[in-house]
Each structure stands twice: as structure tokens, then as C-alpha cells.
N, C-alpha and C positions, 0 to 999 in steps of 0.2 A: 676509802679511797686508796686505790695503790699507787706508788710512786710513778708509776708508768702513766698513771691517768692524771697526774697533778700538772695542770696547763699553766699555773701562777709563775710569774717572774721570781726565780729563785735566786739568780745570780746577776748583779750589776756590778759594771766595771766602769770607773770615771778615770778619763785620761786628762792630766792636768791638774795642778792643785790652784794657787792664789785664791782671791774672793770668789770667783765662779765656782771652782772645783768643790772647797769647804764648805760654800754656802750649800751646795747640792748635796753634798755627802751628809751635812748636817740635818738638813731637810728631810732627806729619805730616810735616814736612821730614825729619826723623830715620828716619822708617818707610818714606817713599815714594822717598827717595833720589834725589830730582830727576825721578822720572818723572810727575809732574803740575806743573803751575802753581798756585802758590799765592799767593793775594793779601790782604792784610790791610788792610781800611780802617778808619781810626779818626780822631778830631779831637782835636787838642789842645784845642780850647775846652770839650769834654765833660769833666768831673772823673771818675774813678774813686771808688769807695766807699773803698776801702784801710784797712779795718779788721781785716782776715783775717790778722793776723800770727801766729796760733798754729797748729801743725798736729799730725797724728797721725803713727804712725811708717811706715805707706804712701808719704808723700811721697818717702822715702829711695828706695824702689823706681823712683819717677818718675824722680829725678835719675840714679839709675843706669841706667837705660834711656838716657837720653840721653847717658852717658857723662861726666857732670858729676862733678867730684872734689869731695868734702866740704869740703875746704880751701879751693876756690875759691868754692864756695857761700857757706861762711859768711863769707868775707871780703868778696865782692861783696854781699852782702844785709845787713850788719852783723848777721849773725845770732848766736844763742845756741842753747843745748841746753835740751830739754825732757823731764822724766823724767816728768811727769804733772801732774795739775790737783787742787790744794787747795780744796776747797768749805768756806768759812767761812759760819756763821750759817744754813746752809739748814735745820737742824731746829729750831733755836733759837739765840738770840744767845749766843755764848760758848763754841760747839761747833764742831768742823769734822771732816773726814774727807779723805782723799787718794783719788783715782783713780789709780792707779799704771800705767804702761807696762809690760807684763811680766806675771808670775804671782806668786802667793803661796808662800811657804814654801819646802819643798822635798819632793818626795813621798818617804814611807818605807812605803809598802804599794803593791804594784803594782794591788792591788783599789780602793783607795779614795781619791780625790782628797784632797791636803793640806786642803783648806777644811774636807772634810766631817768632820775629826777637831776642827777648830777649832771648827766650829758646835756638835758635839757637847760638847764640854767647856765651852764658852759655856752651852749649854742645862741642862748638870749643876751649873752654878755654881762651876765650878772658876775658879782664877786663871789663865787662859790669857793675859789682856791684850788688847789692842786689836787688831782685825784689821790697823790700819796698822803694828803691831809686827813684822808678818811678811811685809812687802813691802820688799825691798832698795831699790826703787827711791825710796821715801820715805826710808829711813834715810841714803841718799846726798844726796837732793835737801835735806832740811833741814839737812845739815851743810854745804851751799853748794858741794858738790865733784861732780865728773864723772869718768866713766870708761867707754870703752865696755863694752858687756858680754863677760862670758868666754866663750870658746868651749869650755871644760872643762864638761861638764853635772854634773860633781861640785862645782862651786863655787856658791854662791848667786848669786854675779855673772852667771851664766848666766841667771838667771831675770828681768834688766833688758831693757828695751827702750827705745827713746828718738825723739823728733822733735826740731822745732826751733821757735824764734820767730824771725821775720825782718821786714825791711821789704817788704811786698808790694808796694811802688811799684819798690823796687831790684830785686826778683826779676823783676818784668816788662821792667824794663829790660835787665837781664841776659840773659833769654830772648830778647828782642827782637835781640840782638848776634848770641846764638846762631843764630834763624832765619833772619836775614838774611843771615850767612854762608853758610848753607846753600841760598840761592836764595829765600827768600820775599820778595815785594815789598810794600813798605808805601805805602799811598796816603793822602794827608792829605785829609780831607773828612769832612760829613754824608751820611748817605743821606736824600734828599728822596722819592724815589719807588722802588716795588717793583713790577716788571712780572711779572705771574702768566699762565702760560697760559691760555688762556681755555677750553679743555675738561678739561685736567689738574688745573689749579691748582697745577702746580710754578712754582717761581721760575725766571725766564728771565734778569733781569738787574736789576741797581739802579742807580740815578742818583743822582747826587751833587749838592749844593748848588750847583756851579759848571757843572751841565750833562753832565759827562761820564758815559758809561754803561758798566757793567762786567758781562760776561756771565760766567756759570759753569754748571758741571753739578752741584756739590755745593755747598749753603751752610751755613755755621755761624754760629748767632746767638750773640754774645758781647756783647750790648747792654746787658746787665743787667735790672733790673725792666722797664724799659718794653717790652722784646722786640719790637723794630722789624721783625723778620722774622716770628719764630714767631706773635706776637700780634696785632701792629698791622696787619700784612699779609694773615697767613694765618689769623687769627681761632681760633686753637688751643683757646683757652678755659682757665681757672685753676681749680684746686681748693682753695679756702679753708680753711685748717686751724686759724683762729683760736679755734675753739670747744675747741680742746685745747691749743693754744698761743697765748695771748692777746696776749703782748707784740707791740707794732706799733711801738714806736719805739726809737731808740737816740741818745746823745749820746756823741761821742768826742773825745779830748783826748790830745796827746802830752805828756810832760812830760819834764824834764832829768832825767839821774841821774848822780852821782858815783861811785857805789858798783860793784862787778862785779855783773851780772846774776845772780839766783837761776835756778838750772836747773828751775824748775816756773812754772806758770800760777797765777794765784789767783783764784777766782771768790768774790765776796763778796755775800750775800743783802742787798737793800735792801728798803724799804717796797712799792715796785711793781715790782719785779724782781732785777736782780742786776748786779753790777759786775766789770768783768774788769781786771787788771794783767797785762800782759805786758812782761817786760823785754828788752830787746834791748841791743847793744853800747854804743849812743850816746845811746839815749833810752828811755822807757817808755811803752807804749801803754796808754790806759785809755780805758774806756768804761763806759756804763751803758744796758743794755737793759730796757725798762719796757714797761707798759701805759699808754695816756693816758687810759685811765677811773680810774686810779687815782693818776697824779702828772701835771701838766702840764709841758711843756718846760722852762719856767722853773724848776721846782721841781727836776726831773731835772737840769738843770745846775748848778744852786746846791749839789746833793748832791754830784756829781762835783766841784767844783772845792772843796767843803769836805773831800773824802775822800782826794783824790790825794796824793802825795808829788811833790817836786820843784818847779819852777817851770813853768807851762805854756809850751809852743813856738808855740802858735798857739791862733787862736781855736777853740773848739768846733765839731765840725760834728756837725749834727742829720740823722739820717735816718729816712725811714719806711718800712715794709714791711708786706707781708701774710703770714704763714707760710703755706706751702702749695706746690703744684708745677703746672705744666702739665699738661692732660689728656692729651697728648702731648708727648714729648722730640723725638721724630723724627716729621714730619709731612712726607709726599711726601719733596722733597728738600733739605729743612731740619732740621739737628740744633741744639737748643738746649742750649749747654753755661753753667755758670755761673749767674747770677742770673737770667738769661732762662730757665732751666729751672725754677727756683724757688727758694724762700728758707727756710733752717732757721737759727735763731738762732744765733749761735757758741759756744753754751754747752759743747759737746764738740768745737770746733774742726774742723768738718766740711766747712766751705766749700770749702777748697782740695781737699780729698778728693773732694768731688762733682763738681768740675772735672776732677780726674785720672782718675777712674774713668769718667766720661761720655766723656773721650777714649780711654780704653784699652779700653771696650767699643766705641766707633765704629771702632777700628783691628781689633778681632776681628772685627766685623760688616760689614767696608768693603764697601760696595756697586759694583756697576759702574752703567752708564748704564740699565740694565733698572730698577733700583730695586726689586728683587723684596719685596713687600709683607711677606713672613715675616721678613726683616731688619729692618724697623722693629718689626714686632710683638714679637719677641724683646727689641729693645733697650728699647722701652716696658715690655715685662714686668719685664725684670730691674730697670731703673729704679725703676719704681713700687715692687717689693718693697725696694730699698735706702731708697729715701724713707721709706717708712711704718715701715720697723724702726728707722730712726733718729730718725723723730717719737716713737716710742714709748719709746724709750731716753731722749730728752730731758724728755719728760714723767713719766717714772719720778721724775726729781729733783723734780719740784714737788708731787705728790701727798700723799707721806707727810712731812708737817711739823707742827711744834707752835708755829709763829709766829702772831702774834695780829692783825696787819695784814690789812685787808679783802682786798686781793689775796691773800695767802696762806690765808686762810680759804676762800675762793673756789675756790681752785686744789685743795682737799681735797675740793671737791664736783664735779669734773670727771668726767662720764661716760666711763668709758675705751673706747677701741678694743678690740674683742673679743680680739685677739691679745695684747695687754697685760694684759688682765684674766685671761685663762688664764695667763699667764707667773707673774702676782703669787701667784694662787691655789695653783698647783702649789708655789711657793716656799714660802707661809706653811704649807701643810700638810705638805709633804715634805721641805722644804728643798733642792728639786732645782731646778736653773737649765735651763729647757726652751728651748733654740735650734734652729734649724735653719741649713742651710748657707748661708744668705743674709744672715746676719749681719754687719754691720761689727763691731761690739762684741762680744767674745767673753766667756766665763764669768768671767774675772777682773774685767771692766769692770763685769758686770750685778751681780755679788757686791759690788764695791766699793761700788756706789750703792744696792744693797738695804740692805745692813749700814749703810752710814753714814746713810742716810734713817731707819735704826731699824726697819726691816722684818726680822722674824728668823722662821724655821720654829717650828711645834707641836713637832715631833719631829725627831730626828736623821735626817738623809738615810742611805739606802743601808744599808752596813754598819758605819758609824761607830759605831752605838749599841752595837756588839758588841766594841768593842775589847777589852775586860776578859777576856770569855770566849775571845777570838782571841788571848789573850797579847800584846798590843801596848802596849807603855809608854808610853802618848801624852804625859802629862805629861813624862816624860823627852825624849822626841823632840823635844815642842814647845820645850823649854829649850834643846837643842842647836841646833836651826834659829835660835831667836833669838840666841842667842851668835854664830853666824856671821854673822848679819845685821848685829849691832851692830858686829863687828870689820870688815866690807865696805868703809867708807869710808875706813879707815886707810890704805890704798895709794894712792889717788886723789889726783889734783890738785886745787887749788881751781880752781873751774869758771872763772872769769877767767883764771887761770893757763893752763888747758887750752887755750882759746881763743887766747890770744897766743901759745902755743907751735904752735898749729896752722895759723894765718894768718901766720905769720913777722912 
């Protein structure tokens, strides 16, 4: 094959650094193995958002694919482990529930999921206890301990899963070293001009503030909310989802921490939104996500300052955003990754996940220089579905509440997307969690939030209501599962000790 016949992508330009840019650079360098020139443009004068420090379990797959060991990762990012999220005050003050990573209980009937029996027992007025009582992840998390899931399916510890808390800025720096060691070139500068082909509208080159011009065949936009390529140059358009998720501001502040980190995230409802607490090895990440129709930035900052633990390590950082997505994530020869693709509030720690799966999807559908439009169509179709299902899951947290502040009263009146309305109706009437294969959050996650927010079915789901007729001693089995869960943390190390042993 002559150079003229080569249709493979040989030049990739990533505009923007931070987590999105360097995750993209690292994954492309790892996958392409030097067969394409990869250039990343970033400016030290442009700050990163840097509040996404909590993750969900698929991040482990991303690191594994890059060949990054867990010990190196935790050491380099000052990370800690995460078994789930505690939601405090989301139904009413003084109440809380836990969204665990992993699943509930232990199945004792091949025909019926464990949670069906718990729901049936709850509806019958039996003393089954809280749903949280049947997740080993919460039992371990609240004890301040940590251990990896068991590989023995007979052990309740096999029902656990986990993710991480970490410093996103340190993660980006770590991935930069990883990517540069594999041939990625970093260019310092700001993009001042984007040249588009007069007929096709494809990006041909970008010109920096110092006059340098960089050409490429594939461009990846990691420039954050502004979308220098995907929006400013290509005018792709944005779909605003604030009618469902109206929070449009956040104030973030790191504080000192003298104690070992807890192995879970805490989300606390506030008058105009919610507050996060993310414990790392060296500090605690805090922030208040809110809607400015119900609280001013000054009130939000004062609320955050009054409720954090530890001493502030820096001045609070204020952010503005509009929840939603680009109308196209892949437009011609440009793919938007991270905040340039869209924004979901960090309620369920999906920010880095959306980066990760945007990258993985690009690798699966990787184009050649012909840029077949079917690739972009499929990428956009799958990504739209992912964003919409995450949106609906986030909205679920808000709509069922008994709080009395104006923000929360208004959230009870939000007109639901059709898909979410169907899921709620199906669960309320029959106790069935109706999902399809495009869901990021599975049935245990939906169950945690539905029950946690006080949504219960009218009848026992499936065959669970016939347990007595089928000779299944539900109360006895539930008691056995509960006993095994209570005993589970006993053989595990304290979370801080586990981290110190891991990183040496």
C-alpha cells in the first residue's frame, strides 16, 4: 500500500486537558500503539473544573484496560475506596438511605430475586427491617472497613462492588505521564481559530494564540462547557434539560481531614439542592449543587462553609452550568468528550464515567478517513440513550420527597419524561423494575433509590406473594442473610489501614 492509498487515521488532535483530555489521550495511545500521531493542546492559563472526585465501579475497567495497577492508582491520586452513596435528608430531615455498589441479600430461590421477597414481607407488615439491612456494602461502609469482594459466590461478600474517590487533578497528571510515555505530544497554548473545510464543514486545523497551526484528521473536543470545537466552531447545538434538572450552579471547597477517610460518599439534601462530601487520603472534597432561583451564590457559599468539617484549604470555587447534552456528540470529524459533550450534575458520580464510555465507544466505532456517517449515527444513538437514562435516574432522586422548601415542593411537580413515568408506574403497581440493556444503573440501584425515596409497590412482585404456598420460609431466610451480613465486616481491615497497606 502506498501512502496515497492509506485511509487509516494517522493524526489525532485533542483540544483540552484535564481528566477528559488525558483520559482520552491515554486510552488512544494505549489502543493505537503508536500507529497514529496524537497531539493534545492545553493551556495552563485555563483552569479545570476539578470537582469530579467520586466514581462508579466501571472506572476499574478503564484502569485495567490501561494496565494501571490499583496500588499505583491509589498512591498517585491520593485515592480512597467507595462502596456507595449515603443520601441524607432526601425524603425528609433526619432520614437517610444508602445506594450500594453491588446487590442485595443472597438469592435463595432460583425463580425469584431476593428483593422481591423483601418487598413482599414489607407489604405484609412483617419485621423484615430496612432495605439497607440487606446490603453488605452498607454494613461494611458504616463500620469504616474495607475489603475486596469475595470470589466465592456462597459468601455475602461476593455481593459487594466498589469504586474510588480520588483527586481528579492528580489523576489527569498521572495519565499525562502515562500518555507522554507512549508518544502523545503535549502542546501548550489556546485555540484562537478553527479552520473548517468550505464544502464538508470538517475541521482541517486549529490555530493557537501564538500563531502555530496544527492539522489533524480526527479532532476530540475536551474543552469543557464552552465546547471550542463542537459548539463555537461547528455550532452543533445544545439540548437544555433544566426543566427536569434545574440545578444550575455549584460551589466547591476542599477542607482538611485528620481522620481516616470513610469508604463512601455522602449526599445531603439542602434547601435549594444538595451537598456532597468526598473523603480522600489528604483532604475532603465538599460542594453544594443548587438552583439559583432558590438560593443566591452568597447563601450557597455560607451554607457550605457552615456545614463542612475541617478547615478550608482554599477559597470556594463557583461554577455555572446547564444540565443537558449536545445535539450531536460526534459531528463530522469531531467527537466531544466530557463537559463539552454535556453536563449531568454529580449526584451519582457519573461525570468520569461519561468520559470513559465516550472514549470506549469511540474506540469501538473508530473511523478511517472516509468517516462513514453510520459510525457517527451509531455513536450518537448510543450516547443519547445513555445520557437520557442517567438523566431519568437522577430525576428519580428528586421527585419523591416530603421536604417543605420551595425547591423541593416544585420538584414534586416536575412533568416526567415518558420513560421514567413508565418505570415508576410499573414499580408502583407491580413492584417490577423495568430496565433495558442500555441502562448504566441496574436494578439494585433503582431499587435503592425507589425504596429510599419512599416509593413502594401496591402488591408483591412476581411469585413473591405466594412464598407461603410454595413452602419457602421467607422470615427464616431473611434472618440468615441478615446474620451473615452483620458478620461480614469482622474479617476486614479498617479502611485507612487497607489503604496504607496497599500503597506501602
